[in-house]
Short mmCIF file of the C-alpha atoms (twelve columns), coordinates in Angstrom:
data_MODEL
# 
_entry.id   MODEL 
# 
loop_
_atom_site.group_PDB 
_atom_site.id 
_atom_site.type_symbol 
_atom_site.label_atom_id 
_atom_site.label_alt_id 
_atom_site.label_comp_id 
_atom_site.label_asym_id 
_atom_site.label_seq_id 
_atom_site.Cartn_x 
_atom_site.Cartn_y 
_atom_site.Cartn_z 
_atom_site.pdbx_PDB_model_num 
ATOM 1  C CA . MET A 1  150.566 112.480 42.989  1 
ATOM 2  C CA . MET A 2  147.012 113.582 43.770  1 
ATOM 3  C CA . ARG A 3  145.765 109.970 43.669  1 
ATOM 4  C CA . ALA A 4  148.438 108.778 46.075  1 
ATOM 5  C CA . LEU A 5  147.635 111.402 48.719  1 
ATOM 6  C CA . PRO A 6  144.238 109.935 49.794  1 
ATOM 7  C CA . LEU A 7  145.741 106.452 49.786  1 
ATOM 8  C CA . LEU A 8  148.613 107.582 52.037  1 
ATOM 9  C CA . PHE A 9  146.107 109.293 54.323  1 
ATOM 10 C CA . ILE A 10 144.059 106.081 54.700  1 
ATOM 11 C CA . VAL A 11 147.187 103.982 55.293  1 
ATOM 12 C CA . GLY A 12 148.314 106.469 57.960  1 
ATOM 13 C CA . ILE A 13 144.995 106.191 59.788  1 
ATOM 14 C CA . ILE A 14 145.079 102.398 59.720  1 
ATOM 15 C CA . MET A 15 148.665 102.263 60.969  1 
ATOM 16 C CA . SER A 16 147.960 104.601 63.879  1 
ATOM 17 C CA . ALA A 17 144.899 102.687 65.143  1 
ATOM 18 C CA . PRO A 18 145.606 101.203 68.585  1 
ATOM 19 C CA . ALA A 19 145.669 97.452  69.076  1 
ATOM 20 C CA . PRO A 20 143.037 95.930  71.363  1 
ATOM 21 C CA . ALA A 21 144.124 95.653  74.979  1 
ATOM 22 C CA . ALA A 22 144.403 92.294  76.679  1 
ATOM 23 C CA . ALA A 23 141.982 92.175  79.585  1 
ATOM 24 C CA . GLN A 24 143.644 89.286  81.377  1 
ATOM 25 C CA . ARG A 25 147.151 88.044  80.637  1 
ATOM 26 C CA . PHE A 26 146.746 84.957  82.763  1 
ATOM 27 C CA . GLY A 27 145.249 81.903  81.058  1 
ATOM 28 C CA . GLY A 28 143.239 79.692  83.417  1 
ATOM 29 C CA . ASN A 29 141.561 79.940  86.797  1 
ATOM 30 C CA . ALA A 30 143.767 77.793  89.029  1 
ATOM 31 C CA . PRO A 31 145.514 79.419  92.020  1 
ATOM 32 C CA . VAL A 32 149.093 78.730  90.804  1 
ATOM 33 C CA . CYS A 33 150.494 79.875  87.452  1 
ATOM 34 C CA . LEU A 34 153.557 78.931  85.411  1 
ATOM 35 C CA . GLN A 35 155.298 81.756  83.564  1 
ATOM 36 C CA . LYS A 36 157.480 80.360  80.798  1 
ATOM 37 C CA . TRP A 37 159.916 82.416  78.727  1 
ATOM 38 C CA . GLU A 38 160.351 81.525  75.084  1 
ATOM 39 C CA . TRP A 39 162.976 82.206  72.467  1 
ATOM 40 C CA . GLY A 40 162.956 85.851  71.363  1 
ATOM 41 C CA . GLY A 41 161.825 87.290  74.694  1 
ATOM 42 C CA . ALA A 42 158.158 86.264  74.582  1 
ATOM 43 C CA . SER A 43 156.552 84.713  77.637  1 
ATOM 44 C CA . SER A 44 153.350 82.848  78.373  1 
ATOM 45 C CA . ILE A 45 151.464 82.479  81.640  1 
ATOM 46 C CA . ARG A 46 149.265 79.437  82.227  1 
ATOM 47 C CA . CYS A 47 147.279 79.076  85.442  1 
ATOM 48 C CA . GLN A 48 146.488 75.365  85.545  1 
ATOM 49 C CA . TYR A 49 148.121 74.184  88.768  1 
ATOM 50 C CA . SER A 50 146.408 73.675  92.100  1 
ATOM 51 C CA . THR A 51 149.628 73.382  94.157  1 
ATOM 52 C CA . TRP A 52 153.111 74.893  94.143  1 
ATOM 53 C CA . GLU A 53 154.621 71.394  93.957  1 
ATOM 54 C CA . GLU A 54 152.768 70.623  90.703  1 
ATOM 55 C CA . CYS A 55 153.961 73.870  89.174  1 
ATOM 56 C CA . LYS A 56 157.576 73.448  90.344  1 
ATOM 57 C CA . ALA A 57 157.666 69.950  88.849  1 
ATOM 58 C CA . SER A 58 156.520 71.333  85.490  1 
ATOM 59 C CA . ALA A 59 158.982 74.238  85.645  1 
ATOM 60 C CA . ALA A 60 161.991 72.005  86.402  1 
ATOM 61 C CA . GLY A 61 164.599 72.304  83.662  1 
ATOM 62 C CA . LEU A 62 162.766 75.106  81.836  1 
ATOM 63 C CA . SER A 63 163.222 78.845  81.736  1 
ATOM 64 C CA . ALA A 64 160.134 79.275  83.914  1 
ATOM 65 C CA . MET A 65 158.856 80.259  87.336  1 
ATOM 66 C CA . CYS A 66 155.718 79.693  89.410  1 
ATOM 67 C CA . LEU A 67 153.589 82.540  90.697  1 
ATOM 68 C CA . GLN A 68 150.280 83.103  92.431  1 
ATOM 69 C CA . ASN A 69 147.293 83.893  90.198  1 
ATOM 70 C CA . PRO A 70 146.244 87.452  91.132  1 
ATOM 71 C CA . TYR A 71 142.778 86.928  89.622  1 
ATOM 72 C CA . VAL A 72 141.811 84.010  91.880  1 
ATOM 73 C CA . GLN A 73 140.198 84.820  95.207  1 
ATOM 74 C CA . GLN A 74 142.107 83.030  97.967  1 
ATOM 75 C CA . GLN A 75 139.990 81.467  100.723 1 
ATOM 76 C CA . PRO A 76 140.913 82.616  104.250 1 
ATOM 77 C CA . PRO A 77 141.709 79.785  106.662 1 
ATOM 78 C CA . HIS A 78 138.738 78.754  108.768 1 
ATOM 79 C CA . PRO A 79 139.149 78.824  112.540 1 
ATOM 80 C CA . ASP A 80 138.894 75.506  114.359 1 
ATOM 81 C CA . ARG A 81 135.320 74.561  115.044 1 
ATOM 82 C CA . GLY A 82 136.128 72.544  118.133 1 
ATOM 83 C CA . PRO A 83 134.151 72.628  121.388 1 
ATOM 84 C CA . ARG A 84 134.069 75.951  123.189 1 
ATOM 85 C CA . PRO A 85 135.446 76.214  126.724 1 
ATOM 86 C CA . ARG A 86 132.817 76.971  129.382 1 
# 
């Protein structure tokens, strides 16, 4: 009994150690992501699409949806650089 107590203590410490946190759930750096649900409730997010149309074509027929990558900085539209009125 006395030998098992330290072993149980060590096992308890190992079991209570927290798992490392995921810094970024989104794989890839493209502006459009595909979230795909898998059997058992798991899901994966892959950001490899440059347009919504590309992503929607890949998601067709799957348990999936397209979403905007929150980690990609979107470029603001540039104003027209036409001639100025005088």
